[in-house]
C-alpha positions in Angstrom: -52.0 -3.5 -16.9 -54.9 -5.2 -15.3 -55.4 -4.8 -11.5 -57.7 -6.5 -9.0 -58.1 -5.9 -5.3 -59.9 -7.8 -2.5 -60.7 -6.5 0.9 -60.6 -8.5 4.2 -61.6 -7.4 7.7 -60.5 -8.5 11.2 -60.5 -7.1 14.8 -57.4 -7.2 17.0 -55.7 -5.5 19.9 -52.1 -4.3 20.1 -49.8 -2.1 22.1 -46.7 -0.3 20.9 -44.6 -0.5 24.1 -41.5 1.0 22.5 -43.3 4.4 22.3 -43.3 7.0 25.1 -45.8 6.2 27.9 -47.9 9.3 27.0 -48.4 8.2 23.4 -51.9 6.9 22.8 -50.6 3.8 20.9 -48.4 2.9 23.9 -51.6 1.8 25.7 -53.5 -1.4 25.0 -56.1 -0.7 22.4 -57.8 -2.3 19.4 -58.8 -1.7 15.8 -61.2 -3.0 13.2 -58.6 -3.6 10.6 -59.1 -3.7 6.8 -56.6 -5.4 4.6 -56.7 -4.7 0.9 -54.5 -6.9 -1.4 -53.8 -5.7 -5.0 -52.7 -8.0 -7.8 -51.7 -6.9 -11.3 -50.8 -8.5 -14.6 -50.1 -7.2 -18.1 -52.3 -10.0 -19.6 -55.2 -12.1 -18.4 -55.1 -15.9 -17.9 -57.1 -18.2 -20.2 -60.2 -17.7 -18.0 -60.0 -13.9 -18.3 -58.6 -13.3 -14.8 -55.5 -11.7 -13.2 -56.2 -14.2 -10.5 -59.4 -15.9 -9.6 -60.9 -14.1 -6.5 -61.7 -17.6 -5.1 -58.1 -18.3 -4.7 -57.7 -15.3 -2.4 -59.9 -16.9 0.2 -56.7 -18.4 1.5 -55.8 -15.0 2.8 -59.1 -14.8 4.6 -58.4 -18.1 6.3 -54.9 -17.0 7.3 -56.2 -13.8 8.8 -59.1 -15.5 10.6 -56.8 -18.2 12.0 -53.8 -16.0 12.9 -55.0 -12.4 13.6 -58.7 -12.1 14.1 -59.6 -11.3 17.8 -56.0 -11.8 18.8 -53.4 -9.6 20.5 -51.0 -8.7 17.7 -48.0 -8.5 20.0 -48.4 -12.2 20.5 -48.6 -13.1 16.8 -46.1 -10.7 15.1 -42.4 -10.8 15.5 -42.1 -7.0 14.7 -43.8 -3.9 16.1 -47.5 -4.2 15.3 -47.6 -1.0 13.3 -49.8 -0.7 10.1 -46.6 -0.4 8.1 -45.1 -3.6 9.4 -48.4 -5.4 9.0 -48.7 -4.3 5.4 -45.3 -5.7 4.7 -46.1 -8.9 6.5 -49.3 -9.5 4.5 -47.5 -8.5 1.3 -44.8 -11.1 1.8 -47.4 -13.7 2.7 -49.4 -13.0 -0.5 -46.4 -12.6 -2.8 -45.2 -16.0 -1.8 -48.5 -17.5 -3.0 -49.5 -15.1 -5.8 -46.6 -13.5 -7.8 -49.0 -11.0 -9.2 -49.3 -9.3 -5.8 -48.2 -5.7 -6.2 -49.3 -4.0 -2.9 -51.1 -4.5 0.4 -52.8 -1.7 2.3 -53.8 -2.0 6.0 -56.3 0.4 7.5 -56.5 0.8 11.3 -59.3 3.4 11.1 -61.4 4.8 8.3 -59.0 7.7 8.1 -55.6 6.0 8.5 -53.8 3.4 6.5 -50.4 2.1 5.6 -49.4 0.5 2.3 -46.5 -1.6 1.3 -45.7 -1.5 -2.4 -42.2 -2.4 -3.5 
């Protein structure tokens, strides 16, 4: 199996209001997010790619237009947890690129969530 990944960055704020008031994530705060999309295929296309990295620029455009320097509570219809964001980006990517196998979203250098069906 061949695998490729591409990493994207954005900054955004959020607040998880459903958590107890003393929980740190219940307060308004922000992160410098990293989104990593993974695609895999058992064979390569005629150009020798799983998928041309240039095509993945569409995800960068989507992230920049929808998420970068935004308040995530205003743009997501689910709690803005890393887990929900990983699933959101996975679904967006999978609809465009069937080779998508996983998406990882990091909130900090030491924390991340991944959606991999």
